[in-house]
Each structure stands twice: as structure tokens, then as C-alpha cells.
N, C-alpha and C positions, 0 to 999 in steps of 0.2 A: 301495526299497533302494537303487537306482542315485543317486537324487537325495540321499539321506543320504550316500552315499560322496563325492559331488560336493562337498557342503557341508564334509565333513571334510577333503577335499583342499584347499579354499580356505582353511580355518582353518589347515592345516598350512603351507601357503605363507605365509600371514600371520605365523605364530609364527616360521618360519625367516627371513623378511625382518627382523623386529624384532630377532632375535638377531644377525643380521648387522650391523644398524645399531649395536646396543649393542657389538658387538665392535669395530666401526670407532671408536666413542666411546672405548672402553677403550685402543685403540692411540694415539688422538689424545692422550689424557692421559699415557699412558706416555711418548710421544715428547717432550712438553712437560717432564715431570719429568726425564726423563734429560738433555735438553739443559740444563736449569735447573742440574742437579748438575754437569755438565761446565763450565759457565760460571762457577759459583761456585768451582770449583777453580782457575780462572786467577788471574793475578796481580791482587790488589785494586786495584792502580794503574791498571789499564786505564780509561781515561775513558769508554769507550763500553759499559761493563758495565751501567750504569744504564738507558741507552737501550734496549740489547738486552733486558734483562728486561721493560721496559715493552712492547716490540714483540711478544715472545713471549707475554706475558700477553693482549694484544689478539687475537693469532691463536688462543690457547686458548679465550677467551671467545666469539670469533666463530665457531669451529669447533663448539663446544658448542651454541651457539644454532641454528646451521645444522642439526645433526644432530637435535636435539630437535624443530625445526620439520619436518623431513622425516619423523620418526617420527610426530608428531601428524597430519601430512598423510596418511600411509598408513593411520593408524588411522581417520580420517574417511572415506577411500576405501573401506576395508574394511566400515565400517557402512553406507555408501551402497550398495555392491555387495550386501551381505547383504539389505538391504530390498528391492533391485531383484529379487533372486533369489526372495525370498518372494512379492513381488507378481507376478512372472512366473509362478510356481508356482500361485498363487491364480487368476490369470487363465487359465491353461491349464485348471484344473478347472472354471472358470466356462464356458469355451468348450465343454468336453466335456459339462458338464451341460445347458447351454442347446441344444447341438446335439441331444442326445438328446430333450430336451423338445420341440424343434420336429419332429424326425424321426419320433417316435412317433405323434403324431395325424395327420401328414401321410401316413404309411403306411397308417394305418387308413382315412383318407377315400379315398385312392387305391384300396385294396383293395375297398370297398364300391362305389365308382363303376365299377371294372372288372367287378365281379360284375353289377351292374345293366345293364351295357353288353352283356355277352356271354350273359347268361342271363335268361330270363323268370322275374321274381321275383313272387311273390304280394304282394297289396296290403298285408296285415299285416306281412309281412317287409320290404317296401319302406319302410313307415312306420318301422319299428324301425331300418333303416339310416340313414334321414334324420334320425331323432332322435340317433342315435350320432354322426353326422357333424356335426350342429348342436352337440353338446356338445363335440366335438373343436375346432370352430372357435372356441367360446367360450374353451376352453382356451388355444388358440394367441393369441387376442386379449388375454386377461389376461396372458399372458407378455410379450408384445411391449410392452403398455401399462406394465407394471411396469418394464420396461427403459427405456423412453422416460421414465417418470416420475421414475426414479432419476437419469437424465442431466439432466433438467430441474432436479431438486432440487439437484444439485451445482453447476449453473450459475445458481442463483438464479432460475430462469425458471419455476418451478412456481407456478401460479395458486392463491392461497389465498382463501378467503372467510371471514375471521375475523368472528365475531359474539359478543355477550355473551348467554349462555344459562344457565338453571338447571343447575348441575353434576350434581346427584343424578338428575334425570329424564333428561337428555341422555345421560350415560354409561351408565346402566342400559339405555336403549333401544338404544344401539349395541352394548352387550354382547349383548343378547337377539337383536338382528338378525343379528349375526355367528354366534352360536349356531345360529340357525335355517338360516343359509346352509350351515353345515357338518353339518346334521342332528344336532345335539346334543340328546339327549333332555332334557326339562325336569328329570327326576330326576337327570340327570348334571350339572347346572349349579346351583350354589348361590352366591347373591349375598347378602352379609352387610354390614350397616353402612350408612351414608348420607354424603352430602357436602352440607353446608350452605353455601349461597351461590351465587354466580355465577362462571362461568369464561369466558375467551376462548378460542375454538377454532374450527377448521375442521372441520365434522362429517364431510365426505368423507375428510380426512385421517385422522381418527380411526376411521372405518370401515376404512380401510386398515390402521391399527395393529392393531385388534382381529382383523381377518381373519387378519393374519399371525400373531398369537399363537395364535389358535385352530388355524390351519393347522399350526404347529409343534407344539402339543399333540397333534393328531391323528396327525401323522406319527411321533412319537417316543412314542406309548403303545402298549402291548400290550393288545389286547382292547378293552373299552369305555373311551372317554375320559371322564375325570372331571376337571371344572373347578371350582375353588373361587375366588370373587373377593370380597376383603374391601376395603371403602371406609371411609376415616376422614379427618378433618381434624386437622392440626396447627395451630400459630399462624398460619402464613403459607402453608401448602401444603396441597394435596389429595394424598391417597396412595391409589393403585389397586394393590392386590397380586394379581396373576393367578397361580394356582398350579394345576399339574396333578399327575397321579400317574403320569408317564411313566418313562423310563429314567434320568432325571437327567443331570447335566453333571458331568464331573470337574472338580476344583478348577483344574487347569492350564488347561482350556479356557474357564473362565468369563472370563478376561481378554481372550480374542480372539473371543468368540462374536458380538460386534456388529460385527466387521471386515467390510469388503466382500469378496464372494466366499467368505466363510468357510463351510465345511461340515465338521461334525464326524463322524468316522467311527470306529466302534467295532466290534469283532468280533461282539458280541452285539446290536447295534442293529438295528432293523428297516430294510429296504431302503426308502430314501425318495428322491423325486425333488425337484428344485428348482434354482434358480439361485444360491442362497448369498447372495441379496441382502435376504431377508425382514427379518431382525432389524437389518441395517444401515440399511434403510429405516425401521424402527421408531424407532430411536435418532435418526435425522436428523429425522424428522417431529415428534418430541417436543421436540427441541432448538429447532426453529423455533417452537414455541409457549412457549419459555422454561422447558421443564421438563427433566427428566433421567430416565434409566431405568437400573436396575441389575438383576443376576441373582444368584440365590442357590440352591444346591442342597446337600442334605445328603449327597449321594453316589449311588452306582449304585442304581437302581431306587427312589430315594426321591423322585422328582418334582423340578420345578424351579419356582422362583417369580420373576416379573418385577415389579419395583416401579417404577410410574410415579409421579413427582412433578410436580405443576403448580402455578403460582401462583394464588392466590386473587384474584380481580379486586377491585381498589381496596384490597387489603391488602398485597400484595408485587408488586414488579417493576412498579410503576405506569407508569413511563415506557415500559417495554418493551411492556406490553400495550396502552397507549394508541397506541403507534407501530403496532402490529399492526392495530388498529382504523382508524387513519388510512390505512393502506396499503389496507385492504380497501374503504374509502369512495372513495379514488381510483380504484381498479380498476373499482368498480361504476359510477362516474361516467363513466369512459372507455367502458365498455361501453354505457351509455345513449346517449352521444353517436354512438358507432359505429352503433348500431341506427337512430338518427334520420337519420343521414346515408344509411344504406342505403334507408330508406323514401322519402327524397326523390326 
């Protein structure tokens, strides 16, 4: 509520400033017109009348240009400040979410360690404690890795290993692996259709993509998570339509769902944890493959569909996919050379 009032305050200040500039512009024009009328009433024989008129015209035009430029400048500044405010708000939410994500497993690990230090714990209980702590450390590692990978992605430093692979078999295997990782039962996952041909992709990157899509479906589903994946080709693209039966996404939120740090809050939505980077990461990784992703939802409690489009190898975006393969070959060659140097 406080942030909303702050935003309305800035809008009010901007509107008042624009009204002030338009008032100055109106006074400027009024001054020119009144002076022009006074001069025109003077004796027509005054030789300086023509030059004075030209002088006043220059002043009027110059003044209007200056005031318009100032008004446009203020508009640009306001747009920039609005974007910065939104980014700051999202960044604050990100820090709060990540802090909670880090603090929760650390507190759990600390509690178990203190318990084992101060008390004699039975062997079975100690093994349960150790298993839980190991799970928490994996959770911390995954969060830190995701943050570092997103940073590397933005700085173009993320290492890809692009290969040409059969699209249908590879995509289906990656989907099933992600489903197993999130303990999705076979009867809760339906894959329909096929992809004919080859695709250029980094399997690790697509493992991240499907993990984030499954994670999103699990977080925003009530009860058992149901996933339906439809695969098909068009003339130049592969289409992967990933649909869940969760709480859905409002129309206004579909435009921002892929933004960095974006978390969607609704009073009836399940309590979820996360950094707000998952779907942003999905979009950027798919773009790195020359594809695109879009979202569609019929509304509240009607699920959400993510449609991934990828170029078909040797059919579309030939230069782009060949450049990806060339990049991967250079990377692998450098790794081989580095390994040989280390062995010497």
C-alpha cells in the first residue's frame, strides 16, 4: 500500500510539472500575441516594425522549442525513474525471497548440528538428521548455482555444449527425467505427439528449462500435479506445449511473467518459495537456442500453457544454428588443449 502511494505521488508530481510547463508555454504565446497586437497598432511608417516582428517570431519559436524540449525531457526522466522504481521493487522482493531461501535450510542444519552436539542421538535418528541436512545443502547449492548461472547467462559467459540430436527422443527423455526428479507419477504426465527431425540444443540447458517448468507447475497446483505435453512440427519450427492444471495466470500478469525477479502473488494462490528467476531463466535459455517461449492461460483455476518454439535443424535459422555448433566445437577444442597442457 505504501509503495502504491509513493508511485501515485510521483505521478501527481509529474502531472503538476507538465501543467506548469504548459502554463508557461501559454503565457509565452500570450506575451507574443499581445506584443504583436500593440506593435501592429503603431504607426505603419515606423521602419523598424518589420525587423521587430521577425525578432519576436524568432523568440516565440525558440521559446516553444525550448519548452517542448524540457517537457519531453521530463517525460523521459519520469519513464526512467518509473522503470528504476519497478526494478528496485523487484530487486527488494528478490533479496527478501533469496534471504528466506538461504536462511531456512541454514537454520535447519544449525538446529540438527546443535542437537547432535548437546544430546546423545540414536543411530537411526542421526542418520535421519544427516539425510535432512544433506537435502538442505543440495537445496542451498541449487539456489546458489541458479543465481550464478543467471549472472553468467546475462554476461554471455554461460558455457553451452550444443549438439545435433534427434528432437523427439531427446525432448521426451528430458521431460521424463524432470518428471522423475519432481516425483511426478507416470499417470500424472501425458506426452502426446512427436517431433520429426533433428534439433541443435544443449541438453543441460534444456534440463534446466524443464526443471523450472515442472517446478512452476508443482508450486502453483493444488493437490496432485497434472502435466500434459503436446509435441508437433510446423514447416520450420518444433512446438512443445507444456500445460498444467494449476491456479492459472491472470491476463495482466502474462505480460510480465518472464521478467527478472518477477513473482506473482494472489490471495488464493498457494504459498510458494523461490527467487523469481525461474521463468526468466527459461526464456533466456530458449532465446540462446534461437527459439522463443510464450504463455497462455484461460484464467483462474484453468491452468497455464507454455509454448516453446525451436528451429528445425537445416530447415530454419541455418546460420544461427551453425554458429551455435561452431561455438561448441571451439569450446570443446579449448577444453581438450587445456587438459593436454595440465597432463604435461
